[in-house]
N, C-alpha and C positions, 0 to 999 in steps of 0.2 A: 532625581533621575527622570525628569520630565521629557527630555529630548533624547532620542536614540540616535547615535551616530554609528553608521556601519563603516567599518574600515577593512582595508585589504589585509589578508592574512599573510604575514611574512614567513615564508617557509624556504628552507634551503633546497636548491635544485636536486642534489642527490637523494635527499629524503623524499622529495616529491616523486621522483622516478621510481624509487623503491616501493613506495605505497601504490603508485600507479601500476607497476608490474605485478605486485601482489594481488591487487584487485583484478587485474586481467587474468591471472592464473586461476583465481577463485571463480571467475565467470566461465573460463574455459572448462574447468572441472564440472561445473553445473551443467553446461551445455552437453558435455560428453555423457554425463549421467542421464540427462533427459533423452539424448539420442539412443543410449543403450536401452532405456526402458521402452522407447517407441519401437525399436527394432526387435527386441527380444520378447516383448509382451509384459503385461502387468503382473505376471506371476513373480517377477524379480523384486517387486515391492511388497510381496506378502499377500497379494490379493488372489482369491480363488472364488469358487461358487459359494462357499460358506462365509468367507471373510470379504465383505464388500468395501471396507475402508482400507486403502493402501497408503503408501507414503505420500502421494500427491494430495490426498484428502487431509492428511495430518498436517502437511506443510501449509496448505491453503488456510486451514483453521488457525494455525500458528501465526501466519503472516497477518491475518485479519485481526486477531487479538492483539498482536504487536501494534498494528495501526491504531487501534483503540487506545492502547496504553500511551503511545507516543503523543496522541492528540491531547492527553491529559495535561501535558506541559503547557500547551496553548490555552487550554481551558482555565488553568490556574491564573493566567494573566487577564483574560477577558471576562470570564464568568465570575471568578472569585476575587478579582482586583489585586492580585499579588504582583506588584511592580517589578519584583526581582526576575520574574519569568518572562516579562514582556519582550526583551531582545531575542529570546529563544522561540517565541511563538510562531513567526513565519517559517522558520526551519522545521519546527514541529509539525505544522500543517502540511508542509511539502513532503516531509518524510512519511506522514500518515497516508497521503495520496500515493506515494511510491509503494508503500507496503500493501495498500489495497489493490493497486493494479497488479503487483506481483502475485498476490493471492489469487486473483482472477486468472492470470496467465497460467499459474500452476494448475488450476482447475481444467484448463484446456487440455493438459496432458491426460486427463482422465477419459477424454473422448476416444482415444485409441488412434484414430487417423485424423490428420489435419482437415480433410475435406468434410468431416462430420460437424465441424464448427458452423458451416453454412446451414446445415439442417437445424442445429441448436439455436441459431440466430433467427431463423424464419419460422420455426414451428415451436410453439410454447405449450408445455404441459403445466398448467397452473396448479396441479396437485403435486408437482415435483418440487422438492426443496432446492434442487439444482437450478431450476428456472427462477425461483424466488431469490436465490443468492445473486444471480446476475442483476436482477432489478434493484435489490436493496443495496448491494455494494457499489454498483455503478451510480445509483442515486446519492449514496453517501459520499462517493468520490466527487461528484458534481457539487454537492454542498460544501465540501472542503475546498474545492477550487474557488468557489465564490467567497468563502471565508478568507482564503489567502489573498484574494483580490482586494477585499475590503480592508484587510490589515495593511497592505502595502501601498494602496492608492490613497494619497493624502486628501483627495477631493471627497471620498466617501468613507474616510476612516472614522467619522463620528458614529457610523452605523455598524462598526465591527463588533461591538458588544452584543447587540441583539442577534446578529448572525452567529456569533460565537456561542451564545446560549442555545440557539437552534441546532448548531452542530453538536453541542455537548449532549443535548437531549436526544439527538438523532443517533448517537453512537450507542 
């Protein structure tokens, strides 16, 4: 199993469109839920003055932990030398980046109004965990993008193991 050959997935057209429409419906429901929360307020997620963690916080933590778990598949091939997981490593790193970005986007819902994102990006409170989350998870996503690049580009693929070890210890 020295050489990995990527092939096109053969899937029937009706099945593809059913999956595509199912995903579109799932995205629409998520958008409608986010819109409902933004228009009605955070109390619909269980937040109030005594409970400071609502559903956006829970989902953000869930997505970030999922990203860490998904990356373990890539770590099995590059850090621990399991050849069986090597074909899945690029997809694993890509999914980890997607879950990290999704977790950060869900945290934007916590701001209340979209214009508060500008204040959050230009004024940092380094005593706040929220500000540290932005730095740490954005940095981790950047490390994962570099790791993905090193796995897929054949000119630098010899260095994918050290970058994979760095990404593994970074998670």
